C-alpha positions as a Markdown table, in Angstrom:
| # | Residue | x | y | z |
|---|---|---|---|---|
| 1 | Met | 119.8 | 97.6 | 152.6 |
| 2 | Ala | 123.1 | 99.2 | 153.5 |
| 3 | Asp | 125.4 | 100.5 | 150.8 |
| 4 | Asp | 128.3 | 98.4 | 149.6 |
| 5 | Pro | 131.1 | 100.6 | 148.4 |
| 6 | Glu | 133.1 | 97.8 | 146.9 |
| 7 | Leu | 130.2 | 96.5 | 144.8 |
| 8 | Arg | 129.4 | 100.1 | 143.8 |
| 9 | Arg | 132.9 | 100.7 | 142.5 |
| 10 | Leu | 133.0 | 97.3 | 140.7 |
| 11 | Leu | 129.6 | 98.0 | 139.0 |
| 12 | Trp | 130.8 | 101.5 | 137.9 |
| 13 | Tyr | 133.7 | 99.8 | 136.3 |
| 14 | Leu | 131.8 | 96.9 | 134.7 |
| 15 | Leu | 128.9 | 99.0 | 133.5 |
| 16 | Gly | 130.4 | 102.4 | 132.8 |
| 17 | Ala | 134.1 | 102.5 | 132.5 |
| 18 | Ile | 134.8 | 99.7 | 130.0 |
| 19 | Arg | 133.2 | 98.7 | 126.7 |
| 20 | Gly | 130.2 | 96.4 | 126.8 |
| 21 | Gly | 128.6 | 97.8 | 130.0 |
| 22 | Glu | 125.2 | 98.1 | 128.5 |
| 23 | Asn | 125.3 | 94.5 | 127.3 |
| 24 | Arg | 126.4 | 93.3 | 130.7 |
| 25 | Ala | 123.6 | 95.3 | 132.3 |
| 26 | Lys | 121.1 | 93.6 | 130.0 |
| 27 | Ile | 122.4 | 90.2 | 130.9 |
| 28 | Ile | 122.1 | 91.0 | 134.6 |
| 29 | Arg | 118.5 | 92.0 | 134.1 |
| 30 | Val | 117.8 | 88.8 | 132.2 |
| 31 | Leu | 119.3 | 86.7 | 135.0 |
| 32 | Arg | 117.3 | 88.6 | 137.6 |
| 33 | Glu | 114.1 | 87.5 | 135.8 |
| 34 | Arg | 115.2 | 83.9 | 135.3 |
| 35 | Pro | 118.4 | 81.9 | 135.7 |
| 36 | Ser | 119.5 | 80.9 | 132.2 |
| 37 | Asn | 122.2 | 79.3 | 130.1 |
| 38 | Ile | 124.2 | 81.2 | 127.5 |
| 39 | Asn | 122.1 | 80.0 | 124.6 |
| 40 | Gln | 118.9 | 81.2 | 126.3 |
| 41 | Ile | 120.4 | 84.6 | 127.1 |
| 42 | Ser | 121.7 | 84.9 | 123.6 |
| 43 | Ala | 118.2 | 84.2 | 122.1 |
| 44 | Lys | 116.3 | 86.5 | 124.5 |
| 45 | Leu | 118.7 | 89.4 | 123.9 |
| 46 | Arg | 119.3 | 88.6 | 120.2 |
| 47 | Met | 123.0 | 88.7 | 120.8 |
| 48 | Asp | 125.7 | 86.6 | 119.4 |
| 49 | Tyr | 126.4 | 83.5 | 121.5 |
| 50 | Arg | 130.2 | 84.2 | 121.7 |
| 51 | Leu | 129.5 | 87.8 | 122.8 |
| 52 | Val | 127.2 | 86.6 | 125.6 |
| 53 | Glu | 129.8 | 84.0 | 126.6 |
| 54 | His | 132.5 | 86.8 | 126.8 |
| 55 | His | 130.3 | 89.0 | 129.0 |
| 56 | Met | 129.4 | 86.0 | 131.2 |
| 57 | Asn | 133.1 | 85.3 | 131.7 |
| 58 | Val | 133.7 | 89.0 | 132.7 |
| 59 | Leu | 130.7 | 88.9 | 135.1 |
| 60 | Arg | 131.8 | 85.6 | 136.6 |
| 61 | Lys | 135.4 | 86.7 | 137.1 |
| 62 | Asn | 134.1 | 89.8 | 138.9 |
| 63 | Ser | 131.7 | 87.8 | 141.2 |
| 64 | Met | 128.5 | 89.1 | 139.7 |
| 65 | Val | 127.2 | 85.7 | 138.6 |
| 66 | Ile | 127.6 | 82.1 | 139.7 |
| 67 | Ser | 126.9 | 79.0 | 137.7 |
| 68 | Glu | 125.6 | 75.4 | 138.2 |
| 69 | Gly | 126.1 | 72.5 | 135.9 |
| 70 | Glu | 128.7 | 71.9 | 133.2 |
| 71 | His | 129.4 | 72.7 | 129.6 |
| 72 | Tyr | 126.4 | 73.6 | 127.4 |
| 73 | Gly | 123.8 | 73.1 | 130.1 |
| 74 | Lys | 125.6 | 75.4 | 132.6 |
| 75 | Val | 123.0 | 77.7 | 134.2 |
| 76 | Tyr | 123.9 | 81.2 | 135.4 |
| 77 | Phe | 122.4 | 83.0 | 138.4 |
| 78 | Leu | 123.1 | 86.4 | 140.0 |
| 79 | Ser | 125.6 | 86.1 | 142.8 |
| 80 | Pro | 124.1 | 86.4 | 146.3 |
| 81 | Trp | 126.3 | 89.6 | 146.7 |
| 82 | Leu | 124.7 | 91.3 | 143.7 |
| 83 | Glu | 121.2 | 90.0 | 144.5 |
| 84 | Ser | 121.3 | 91.4 | 148.0 |
| 85 | His | 122.4 | 94.8 | 146.8 |
| 86 | Phe | 120.4 | 95.0 | 143.5 |
| 87 | Glu | 119.3 | 98.5 | 144.3 |
| 88 | Ile | 122.9 | 99.7 | 143.7 |
| 89 | Phe | 122.7 | 98.1 | 140.2 |
| 90 | Glu | 119.4 | 99.8 | 139.4 |
| 91 | Glu | 120.7 | 103.2 | 140.6 |
| 92 | Leu | 123.8 | 103.0 | 138.5 |
| 93 | Val | 121.8 | 101.9 | 135.4 |
| 94 | Lys | 119.8 | 105.1 | 135.8 |
| 95 | Arg | 122.8 | 107.3 | 136.5 |
| 96 | Leu | 124.7 | 105.9 | 133.5 |
| 97 | Asn | 121.6 | 106.3 | 131.3 |
| 98 | Leu | 121.9 | 102.8 | 130.0 |
| 99 | Lys | 119.3 | 101.7 | 127.4 |
| 100 | Leu | 118.1 | 98.2 | 128.5 |
| 101 | Asp | 114.8 | 97.9 | 126.7 |
């Protein structure tokens, strides 16, 4: 797949330039495995619900995730943009040496 410089810059910012990048990367990995709601993500990652909610808002505002449904049952998915260039995400996780396990 061709490189996407805009996505690459945005991921550098979201994962490496501001606080919380490692948590956002973990959330992206969880959503790649299975679309989930905030409660499910929170339980899987053992993170506070409000922390996950904050990161989901950051990811949504930056077009990394999309959602279906309303309120508590809202399910999040990776955006088609991120999904189609997921190798960029994986490369940056390695370059930033993020601990996702």
